[in-house]
Every structure is written in C-alpha cells, then in structure tokens.
FIZA-680714 format. One record per residue: x, y negated, z negated of N, C-alpha, C in turn. Coordinates in steps of 0.1 Angstrom, whole numbers, plus 5000, padded with zeros to 4 digits. Atoms other than C-alpha are relative to their C-alpha. Layout:
N
XYZXYZXYZ ...
% end
This chain:
525
499749874994635384394548498850085005 501249934997631984554547499249935012 500750084990630384264567500750005014 499350004987633084264594499850145007 500349864994632584644598498650015005 501449994997628884604599499749925013 500350084989628984324625500650065013 499449944988631084544648499150115006 500949894996628184794651498949945009 501150034991625584784679498750054994 501349965005621784844674499950154999 500149855000622085214682500850064988 499249955012624885264656499349964987 500750045013622885064630498850104998 501149915002619785284636500550144996 499449875003621885604635500550004986 499550015014623585494603498849994990 501250025009620285384587499350134998 500649875001618685724595500850104992 499149915007621685904582500049984985 500150045014621685714550498750044993 501349965005617985784545500150164997 499949855002618686164550500950044988 499149975011621586164526499449974986 500750045013619685974499498850094997 501149925003616586184503500550144995 499449875004618686504501500550004985 499550025014620386374469498850004990 501150015009617086284453499350134999 500749875000615486624462500950104991 499249915008618486804447499949974985 500050045014618486604415498750044993 501249965007614786664407499850155001 500049854999615187034418500750054988 499249965012617687064389499349974987 500750035012615086934365500349874994 499650135005616486584361499249895007 500650114993614986244370500949955011 499250054988616086124404500149844998 499850145002617285784391500849945011 499450064989618285534417501549984998 498650025002621685464401500850135003 499249874998622685834403499850055014 500149974986621285874438501049925008 499050084994623485584449501450064998 498649955003626485734431500350125008 499749884993626186074448500149985015 499950044986625485924482501449945003 498750064998628685724478501150115001 499149894999630586044471499950085013 500249924987629086224501500649925012 499550084989629985934524501550005000 498549995001633585944511500550135006 499649874996633786314517499850025015 500349994985632186284552501149945008 499050074992634986054563501450054997 498749965004637986204544500250155001 499949865000637286574543498750075005 501349964994634586694567499650144995 500449865004634687064557499550004986 500450015014634386974520498649934999 501350065000631386744528498950105003 501049904996629587024546499850114989 500149905011630387274519499249954988 500750065011629187044492498550005003 501550004997625786994510499450145000 500549874999625387364516499850064986 500149955014626187464480498949944992 501150065007623887214465498650035005 501249974993621187294490499550144995 500349875005621287664480499750014986 500350015014621387594443498749944997 501350075002618487354446498850095004 501149914995616387604466499750114989 500249895010616887884440499549944986 500350055013616587664409498749914999 501150105001613787424419498750064994 501249955007610887664408500149984985 499850025014612287634373500149854997 499850145002613487274375498849915002 501250084998610287134389498850034991 501149965009607887334367500349994985 499650005014609887344335501149904996 498950085006613287194328501350025007 498749974996616887154336500650124993 499549885006619187444326500449994985 499750015015618787414288500050144994 499949875006618887694263498850095003 501249924998615287804269499950055014 500049954986615587814307501050115002 498949904998618888004306499650134992 500449885008617588234278498950085007 501049934992614488314299500550085011 499349934988616688404329500750124995 499249885005618788634307499050114995 500949915005615688794291499150065011 501049964989613888834325500850095010 499449924990614589124348499549975014 500350044986614289124386498550025003 501449994997610689244385499249894994 500750125005609488974362500349885008 499650114991611388734384499150005013 500949994988609388864414498649964997 501350055004606188814395499949854999 499950145001607188464387499949935014 500050064986607888384424498750025007 501249984994604688544435498949914995 501050095006602688314412500349855002 499650144998604387994423498949935009 501050084991601987724438500749985013 499650014986602187674475501049885002 499250124998603687324471501550024997 498649975002606887474457500750065012 499549944988607487674488500249895011 499950114990606787364510501149914996 498850085005609287174488501350075004 498849934996611887444495500349985015 499850024986611287414532500549865003 499550144998611687034530501549994996 498650005004614987094512500950055011 499249944989616187314540500249915012 500050094989615187074567500949884998 499250125003616686774551501550044998 498749955002619786974541500750025013 499449984987620387084577500349875007 499850144994619986724589501249944994 498950075007622386604563501450065003 498749934996625086864572500549955013 499750044986624986744608500449865001 499850154999625386374600501549975000 498650054999628586204610500149865006 499750134994629585844615501249944993 498850055006632785654609499849894990 500150115010633285424579501549954999 498750065003636185184573500750074989 499249925010638885364554500049944986 500050075013639085104526498650014994 501449995005635285104523499750144994 500249875005635285484519500650024986 499449985013637685464490499349924989 500850075009635585194474498850074996 501249925003632585424476500450114990 499649905010634585694458500249944986 499950075013635485444431498749974994 501350025005631885354428499450124994 500549875005630985724423500650024986 499349975012633585754396499549914988 500450105010632485444377498650044995 501449975004628785544377500050144993 500149875005629385914370500650014986 499249995013631885864341499649884990 500350125009630285544326499650044987 500549965013628385724299501050074992 499049925007631285954291501049904994 499150105005633685654287499449924989 500750085010631085464267500050084987 500049925012630785764243501450024993 498649995006634585794239500449884993 499850135006634785424231499350004986 500850015012631985454206500350104989 499849905010632785784189501550054999 498749964999636485824197500250115010 499849904989638086044223499850144996 500349865003636786394224499750075013 500249944987636686644252498550025003 501449994998632986704246499349885004 500550134996632286334249500449975014 499550024987634386324280499150075011 500949924991632086594295498649965000 501450045002628886404286499649925012 500450084988628386294322498550015002 501550014998624886184332499750035015 500249984985625386244370499350145001 500749875000622786524376500750125007 499349904993624886714401501250064992 498949955010627686744374499350064988 500749955012625286784345499550145001 500649874997623687084361501050114996 499049905004626887284357500450004986 499650015014627887144323498950064991 501149965008624387204309499850155001 500249864997624187554325501150084992 498949935007627587664311499849994985 500250025014626887514277498850094994 501149925004623487684275500350155000 499649864999624988024286500850034987 499249985012627487994257499150014988 500950005012624787914232499150125000 500949884999622488194244500950124996 499249885003625388444242500350004985 499750015015626388324207498750044992 501349975007622688344197499750155001 500249854999622488704210500950084991 499049945009625588794191499550004985 500650025013623888654160498850104998 501149915001620788854167500450154998 499549875002622789174170500550034986 499549985014624389114136498950004990 501150025010620989044120499550144996 500549875003619989414122500750064988 499249945012622689504096500049914988 500050095012621889214073498850034991 501049975009619889284042499149884997 501050115003616689084036499949984985 500250035014615788924003498550004996 501449995004612089014003499950064986 500349945013610689083968498450004998 501550015000606989153975499350074988 500949945010604289233950498850065006 501249934994601489483958498849934993 501250065006598189303954498750075003 501149914997595889563969500550125006 499549874995596089923979498850085006 501249954994593089994001500250115011 499849924988594590174031501450074999 498749944999597390414038500749995013 499450014987597990334074499649865006 500350134994598189984089500650005014 499649994986598289954127499949855006 500050144994599289614143500250025015 499949994986598589604180500249865006 499650144994600289304198499650015014 500450014986598489224230500949915008 499150074991599989054260499249925009 500550094989598788744280498550015001 501550005000595088764270499549874995 500850125005593088444269498650044996 501249955006590088484248498749985009 501250024993587588334272499750095012 500249894990588088624297499550134993 500549885007586788864270498549994998 501450005001583188964269499649974986 500450025014583088954231500049854997 499950145002583988584233499349925012 500950074991581388504260500250035015 499849974985582788634294498950095005 501249934995579988764316500250155002 499749854998581689104325500350074987 499849935013581489354296501350085001 498749935000585189434294500550034986 499749975014585189474256498950094993 501149935006582589744250500250064986 499849945013584289904220500249894990 499850115010585489584203498749934997 501250085002582089414208499050074990 500949935009580289694189500650054987 499349955012582989774163499949904989 500050095012582389624128501449954997 498750055004585189404117500049854998 499950145002586489054112500649935013 499550074988586988814141500449864997 499550145002589088494139499749935014 500550054987587188304166500849875005 499250124996589588004166501550024996 498649975002592988174163500849945011 499250074990595587974181501550054999 498749945000598888134191501149904998 498950095003602287984181500749945012 499350054988603687954216499450065013 500649974987602987994253500650125007 499349894995605288294259500350104989 499949895010606088624242501149964989 498950025009609488534227499749884991 500350115008608488184215498950024990 501149975009605188304201500350094989 499849895010606288614183501249964990 499050045010609488464168499649894991 500550115009607488184153498750054993 501249955007604588404141500350134992 499749875007606088744130501249984991 498750025006609188584115499949884990 500050115010609788364084500849885006 499350124995610788004093500849944989 499250075010613687844075500749885007 499450134994614787484082499649995015 500550024987612587484113500550115010 499549894991614187804128499650134995 500349875005613188164128501150074993 499149925008614988374102499750145003 500449874995614888704121500250114990 499849895011616088904090498750024993 501250005008612788814073498850005010 501149994990609988944096499050104995 501149915005606889154093500450144998 499549875001608789474098500850024987 499249995012611289414070499249974988 500950025011608489284048499350134996 500749875002606589614052500950104994 499149915005609689814046500449974985 499750035014610489624014498850034991 501149965007606989714003499850155000 499949855000607990084006499050065010 500749944989606090144039501050055010 499249944989607490364066499649935013 500350084988607690154098500350065013 499849964986607290224135499849885009 500250104989607689994165499950085013 500249924988606190154196499649905011 500150114990606589934227500050045014 500049994986605689924263500649885007 499450124995607489594267501550025005 498649974995610989744272501049924991 498950075006614289654256501049975011 499250054989616889474277501550034999 498649965001620089644267500849904992 499150095008622989414257499449874996 500650135003620889104258498550024996 501349985005617889224238499349874996 500850125005615188964232499950014985 500149995015614688864196498850094996 501249915003611289054197500550145000 499549875000613089374206500950034988 499149985011615589324179499250024987 500949985012612789284153499550155000 500549874999611389614166501150114996 499049915003614789784162500450004985 499950005014614689694125499150104993 501049905005611889954121500850134996 499449875003612590294106500050095013 500149924988611490444139499649905011 500450094989611390254172500150085014 500149944987610390364207499749905010 500350094988610690154239499950105012 500249904989609290364267500749965013 499350054989611090144292501449954996 498850055006614290114272501149995010 498850014991617189974292499749985014 500250014986615389974325498549965002 501450054999612189764324499649985015 500450024986610489814358498549954999 501350065003607489574354499150015012 500849984988606289624390499450145001 500549865000605789994384498850014990 501249985008602490104370500450104988 499749935013603290214334499049964990 501150045008599990204316500350014985 499850005014599790134279499650134993 500549885006597990464273501250104999 498949915001601390634277500649984986 499550015014602090504241499250094991 500949925009599290724227500750124994 499349895006601491034222501049964989 499050055010604090834203499249954987 500950045012601290684181499550124993 500449875006599991034175501150064992 498849955008603491144164500149924987 499850085012603690854140498950034990 501149975009600290934125500150144994 499949865004601191304123501050024988 499049995011604291264101499449964987 500650025013603391294065501250014989 498950005010606091194040499549934987 500650065012603691054013500349864998 499850155000604490694022498949935008 500950084991602190424036500749985013 499450024987602690364073499749865005 500250124993603090044091500550025015 499849974986602790094129499849885008 500250114990603389814154500050065014 500149964986602189884189500049885009 499850124992603489624214499750055015 500449954987601589674247500349905011 499750094988602089524282498749945005 501350064998598389454285499749945013 500550074989597489184309501149905006 498850084995600989054318499849975015 499950034985601188874352501050095006 501250004992600789014378499050104996 500949915006597589174366499750135008 500349884992597089414396501150114998 499049915003600389574387499750084987 500449945012598889654353498950115002 501249914998595789834368500250095012 499749914988597490014397499149955012 500850064990595589774420498650035000 501449975002592289894407499349904992 500850095009589489684393498550055000 501349955001585989754381499049935009 500950074990584289484402500749885005 499450124994585289204425499449874995 500650125007584888874407500449875008 499950134993584388554428501050025012 499149984988586388714457501550004996 498650005005589588714436500550134995 499549875005591389044434500849994987 499250015012593888914409499249974987 500950025011591188784386499350124996 500849885003589289104389500950104993 499049915007592489304379500249954986 499850055013592989074350498950044990 501149965008589489134337500050154997 499949865003589989504341501150044991 498949975009593289504323499649984986 500550025013591489364293499150124995 500849885003588989654295500950124996 499149895003591889894295500649984986 499550025014593289734263498950034990 501149965008589789774248500050154998 499949855000589990144257501150054991 498949955008593390174241499749984985 500350035015592190014208499150114995 500949905004589390264208500750134998 499249885001591790554214500950014987 499150015012594190434186499150034988 500949985012591290414161499550144999 500449865000590090754172501150104995 498949915004593490914167500249984985 499850025015593890754132498950074992 501149935007590490894122500150155001 499849854998591291244136501150054990 499049965009594291244113499649974985 500650025014591991154083500849894993 499350115006593890834077499049894995 500750125004592490544057500749885007 499350094991593490314085499349865001 500550134997593189944091500849955013 499450044987593989774125499849855002 500150144995594689424137500450005014 499650034987594789324173500049855003 499950144996595888984186500850005013 499150024988597488854218501049904997 498950095002600788684218499849865005 500350134994599688404241499050025011 500950004989597188314268500749975013 499550034987597688214304499249885006 500750114994596687924327499650055014 500549964987594687954359500849925011 499450054988596287894393499150015012 500950004989594287804424498650024995 501249975007591287784401498849975009 501250014992587887844418500150055014 499849954986589387994450500250155000 499949864999589588344462501450054997 498649965004593388354456500349954986 499850045014592888244419500750124993 499349915008595288414396500449934987 499750065013596788354361501550014998 498649995003600388274350500349934987 499650075013602288144320499949855002 500250155000601487784311500449954986 499650055013602387554282499249874997 500650135002600187244287498550015000 501449985001596687394284499650074988 500549945013594587494254499950165002 500249864997593787834271501350085000 498749935001597487914271500350054985 499849985014597187934233498750074993 501349955005593488044228500050155002 499949864999593788414221499150084990 500949935009591788694205500750044987 499549955012592288804169498950084994 501149915004590289114157500650094989 499649925011590589304124498950104997 501049905003588889634117500650114992 499549895008589289954096499050125000 500849885000587990304091498749984993 501250025009585490184065499249875003 500750134997584389854082498550035004 501449984998580589834082499249885003 500750134996579789474090500949925008 499350094991580789204114500149864993 499750135006582388884100500649915010 499550094991582988584122500649884992 499450115006585488324109500249895011 499950114991585087994127501149904997 498950095004587787804108501250035009 498949994991590887734129501250074992 498849935005593887964122501249995009 498850034991597387894135501050124999 499049894999599888164147501249974992 498950045008602487964128499950064985 500249945013600988124096499750155001 500449864998600488474110500850094990 499249915009603288624088499350014987 500750005013601388514057498750075001 501349934998598088634071500250155000 499749864999599588974079500450064986 499649965014601088994044498750024992 501349995007597588934030499350135004 500649894994596289204053500550134995 499449885005598789474042500050014985 500150005014598189374006501249984992 498850045007601489223996500149854999 499850145002602588893983501549974997 498650035002605988723983500249854998 499950155003607188383970500449925012 499650084988608688294004498949975010 501150014990605288314021499049904994 501050095003602388074021498850084995 501049925006600088243996498849924994 501050085007597887953986498650015006 501349994993595088034011499550145001 500649874995592688314018499849985015 500050024986593288334055498850065007 501149934993590288554062498649954995 501350065003587588334046499749895010 500550104990585688054065500449864996 499650135004587487764049501049945009 499050074991589187504071501149954992 498850055008592687464056500949915008 499050084992594487294085499349895007 500650124994593586944096500449995015 499550014987595686964127500850135003 499349884995597087264147501149965009 498850024991600587244161500350135007 499549894993601987474187501449975006 498750034994605387514204499850015015 500150004985605587424241501250085006 499049924994607987584266501549964996 498750055004610887374253500250024985 500049985014610187494217499949874992 500350125007608987154208498650004995 501450005005605987114185499249895006 501050094994602986954201498750024993 501449985006599386894189499250085010 500849914992597087164202498849915006 501250084996594186904205500449915012 499650094989596286694230500250085013 499849924988596586984255498849995009 501150004990594586994287499150124999 500949894999591487204291500050075013 499949924988591587484316498950105000 501249915001588087624313499850085013 500449924989586887894336498949935008 501150054992584787764365499050115004 
% end
C-alpha cells in the first residue's frame, strides 16, 4: 500500500513531501524540548504520525493543533530549556512570581532563547501551510501508530500494576505529558499552599533551654541575591562595604547557602527538616517565640496574597509582621530597603520587658539590579551598567546595616546582628558590556554568599575559614540567640574554626541535593 502510493509520485511531489516531513518533524522536536522533555526519536515519529493523520482527515484541527502547540512552546521554552518540564518547582515558581518578576526573568534571558523562539515561529508557520494527500488507509495506520507509541507505557504500567486511572494517564508522549504534568503539579502546589496556610495555626513542640543571656535584642538581616565575591570585604576592588569592612565582628568566610533561590534556600535553612522535608511549624521565628522572645518580621519582599510563599508564611508566624508591599509586589518600582527603617525603629521603641527577635528581609540586589538603585550607580564598571548597579546595590545594603546598628544603639539596646544572603547569582554575558547577573543553580557562586555577625560590644574581628552549610543555619542561629533544643544539631560550635563537614551539599533548582564541589566555577573576569 505504502510502496504503491509512493511509486505514483513524481520527483516534485517527492521533494515537496520530503521537505514537508522535515518541517513537521523539526517542529515536533522543537516543541518537545521547549516543554523541557527530551526530543526522543520514537516520540517525534509518533506525533508526526498524528499530525499527518489530522492533515488529511481534519484540516482545521491540524492547523489549530500546530498553532496551539507553537504558542505554548514559545511561552514555556524559557523555562523548559533552562530549567525543567512543568514539575512542582516550575509551577510553584510561576505561582509565587508576579508579573514584574516575570519581566525581570525575560529581560535576563540569553539571546539564543529569543533566536530559538523565532525559529519556532518560522518552522510553525511553514508547518501550518503544509498540505499533501496521503492514502486514506495509510493515514489511519499512522493514527494507530501514534496510539500504540503514546499509550505503550500506560498499558505496560496497567499490566504490571493493575488497572488504575493514574497508571492509564502515565503517558510518555511529551505533547500529552505537558498537560498531565502541569495539571498534576498545579494540584500539588495548591494542596501544598493549603497546608502552608494551616501551619500558622499549628502549635510547635519546641522546648528550648536558655544557654546564654548576653543580649536583649537580636536582629537577623536576610539579604537577597548577593554573591560574596562582589563585596569589597571579600576582595572586590570597589569599596562597596565601607561599614562592614571596618566593623568588628565574626565573618564566616566559607558560608554556603542551602539553595539557589529564595524559597528553596530559606525553607531549608530557617526551618527544621523532618524526613527530608521542611517542617514549617518549626522555624527560627517559632523557636525564638518559644524562648519567650517577642518577634518581628519586617519585609520588603512582599506577600503574595492567597498563594503566599512559604517564606512569607514563616514571617506571618511572628508576633508582629510588616510587608511593605503586601498583596501587591511591584518589583520594577523603586522601593528601597531604607523604607524599612521606620518599622525597625518602631520595633526597637516598644518596651515590654521581653527580649526582641527582629527579622529584616530586604530586597537587596535582586535582579534586575538597576531597578534596586533607581538606575543610579557609583561608578561604571567595565562598561556594564547592570554590573555597576549590582555593585552599588551592595553598598546600599551596607548603608542599611549601618543604619540598623545605629538605631539599635540609639535605643540603648544590647543588640546583636547577623547578616547573610539567601543565595548568590550567576553571570550572564560575562566579560562584555551587557554583562548582568541572574538566578543560577549550577555554579558555586550561586551559593557563595556573605555571613557577618556583629554586636554593640564587638571589639575584634574573627575570621572563620571552616566551611559552614546553610542546611545547618537553624542550629547556628539557635546558638547565636543563646538557646538549645533537642531537635537541633547542638554537637558543634558553629562559630569556631573547626572543620566539621567533610562535604557540603546544596539543593539545586529541582530541590535535589548535589555536591557543592561538583558545581562549575563562575569567577569574575
């Protein structure tokens, strides 16, 4: 049947069909890898067979299918090509991200992503216009071929594990998996958010013991997107840390963050881990409250309303919480961290004869950096405006730390302060005038962050060279505020110079543990 149909074609028809098949196959391959899946030959053949069937039996449905998948691929390919298919992390990030953060993400995409989208459009338009006749019986055989390949894994699972609707939906065909994975991930994220909302009303089981009582006010400043090698104190040429560099205190020179993004990092460093998962009820805020401290969470990160991120939910467990962008985070608008100072002053002013635990969550150096500095920078560095703004944003954070310490001293507090950054960033277009920084997960500098501890009575500088992991930050902070609990890792003195950890693990963008030493180096040129 196939050969007799093929023999009936002349050379022009064969060339036309050959070109058409190449276009359809290329379009299918581009779509599949855009969705974050491998473009395996068997699944390319399967979907090409379906498109050929539709092209001959239902022309409008063929065109609609091409256009729909082209649009989906264009919009999802920045995530699919750089990160993953629509799993829980990808969908969760989309739900936690507002339109301005999305704009920042798009502005930081490498040029090849946009060229890829253009290629998708060109190939998609060519594929829509394709039309050639196929023998009717052959077209039905192509449809059967699609069904066999698409449902092979599902049928195999049903035979192996027994019939179950979930097994029947375990199709491996990428064009179908994209929707199944997306819907499944949406349901999981929604359920997870419902669990997060219930956590706030759940009682923790902390039973801390007070082991020291040196200070009455503890201030934890959580920085944002600062990689240590862009700070003067850690060797950068521009002096963007004038206060920190001269302030006596303790520096963890090899502190490595738990994750490459805010949610992954902070839910694995400020929260107790149980069975490999963050137990949000038991976090640094509830630990401080259980030690009879009055707690504040003062944030410039914003809360997202119905779908609060886990970090915002931790903040809302405080006795007092302020999100200055609550419900309407406009991250492209210039909202400097210094706007937090009046709220910090109010927290320091209140006197109810209890110790204070104040968390200040700043926006710091979040991409895009020029939006953090109102497009201002102290000096142009290597012709890169974005890099110059990034360096200036770090200086602004240094100014903020100085102001917070000054406010605490003005209120005659016996204060102690810790500053660290949640994660670092990776360089894009490194060495060129359009160099900038964005979130990364496969470079050491995405995890190499500052950690600085000081106090009103600090009179010397201590440098700790031993590696410290953000996965143990909760235990470290417990030691800092002078409490001990059986659920924490209390066997080490985290602030001496002893090397306790042979290997440092971090979480990548898929929340999978990887060895820090196996990551790529992204040193400044």
